N, C-alpha and C positions, 0 to 999 in steps of 0.2 A: 246937926247930926252927922253931917258929912265929915266933919272934922274928926269926930270920934270914930266914925267908921273907918276913915282913912288912917287914923292912928292905930286902931285895932288891926286894921288890915296890914299895915306896915310892920307891926309887931309880930304877927303870925308869919309874914313873909320872912322876916328875920329868923324866926324860929325854924321855919322850913329850911332856910339856908344853912343854919347851924346844924340842924338835924341831917340835912343832906350832906354837908361837908363831913360830919362825923361818920356817916355811913360810908362815904367815899374813903375816908381815912381808914375805917375798919376793913373795907374791902382791899385796900392797898396793903394793909398789914397782913391780912389773911393770905393774900397772894404771895407776899414775900415769905410768909411762914411756910406755905406749901412749896415754894421754890427751894427754900432752905432744907425742908424735909426730903424733897426729891434729891437734892444735891448730897445730903448726908447719907441717904440710902445708897446712892451710886458710889460714893466714896467708901462706904462700908463694904459694898459688893466688891469693889476693886481691891480693898484691903484683904478680904477673905480669899479672893482669887490669888493674890500675891502670896499670902501665907500658904495656901494649898500648893502652889508651884514650888515654894521653898521646901515644904514638907516632902513633896514628890522628889525633888532634887536630893534631899538628905537621905531618903529611903533608897534611891538609886546608888548613892555613894556608899551607904551602909552595905548594900548587896555586893558592890565591888570589893569593899574592904573585907567582908566575910569570905568571899571567894579567894582573895589574895591570902588571907590568913590560913585558909584550908590548904592552899597550894604550898605555903611555907611549912605548915605542919606535916604535910605529906613528904616534902623534901627532907625535913628534919628526921622523920621516921626512917626514911630510906638511907640517909647518911649515917644515922645511928646504927642501923642494921649492918651497913658496910663496915663501920668502925668496929662493931662487936666481932664480925667475921675476921677482920684483920688482926684484932687483938688475940683472938683464938689461934689464928695461924702463927702469929709472932710467938705465942706461948709454946706451940708445937716446935717451931724452928729453934727457939732457945733451948728446949729440952734436947732436940736432936744435936745441936751444937755442943751442948754439955756432954752428951753421950759420945759424939765423935771425938771430942777433945780427950775424953777419958780413954777411948780406944787408941788414939794416937799416942798418948802417954804410955799405955800398955805395950804397944808395938815398939816404941822407942826403948822401953826397958828390955823387951825380948831381944831386939837388935843388939843392945849394949851387952846383954848377957852372952849371946852367941859370939859376939866379937871377942869378949873377954875369955870365953871358954876356949876359943881357938888361938888365943894369944896374939891376936893381930894388933892390939893396941896396948900400949903401956897404960896402966890405970889413970895416971894424971892426964895423958893425952885424951883419953876417952871422956874424962870428966870435963876437960876444957872444951872439947868438941860438943858435948851434950849441952853444956851451959851456954855456949855461944848461940846455938840454935837448937831448940828442943826437938825439932822434928827432922833434923839433918845430922847424921853422925859421921859422915865422911866416907873415905874409900876403904871401908873394912870389908869383911866377908859379905855382908849385905850392903848393897848399894841403896841409896835413898829411893824408896819405891815411888815417890811423888815425881821423880824425874823420868821414870820409865813407864809410859802410858800402857805399853803392852803387858807389863807385869800386873797392873791392876785389872785391866779388862773390865768386865761387869761382875766379877766375883765379889761376894760379900767378904768383909774383912775377916771374919772367923774362918772362912774357907782358905784364905791366904795364909793365916797363921797355922792351920792344920797341915798344909801341904808343904 
């Protein structure tokens, strides 16, 4: 009986070893699984932190770009306003130039008429002189008013014509 008992006993010992080694293997696998889960969680946490930092950086950059755009728009508005003012001033100056040119032509006609009336020029001399320089008639009865600053003074042109 001994043999049978020792045979039975060695079979159960072998079973215990197999069972024990399976349990050890299961524990090792469970431990590895837990470590892997912890490592994955830590990796996911680092990834979320990295994404959040990247998002924060992008939001900061967006704020800076919006501020820069607003500054540029403000400058464009200011420059556009200046441009419109300068255009308006140029329009006024062009109108004044046209009016002054017209007045100058009228004054030249008056000077030519007065000089002809007093017979100071021969008609072809006066025409030659007028055509050479439309605002300078020469040494006739009227001198060129642009060469004599005291003649002009601060009087309006119409006052000069009337006196």
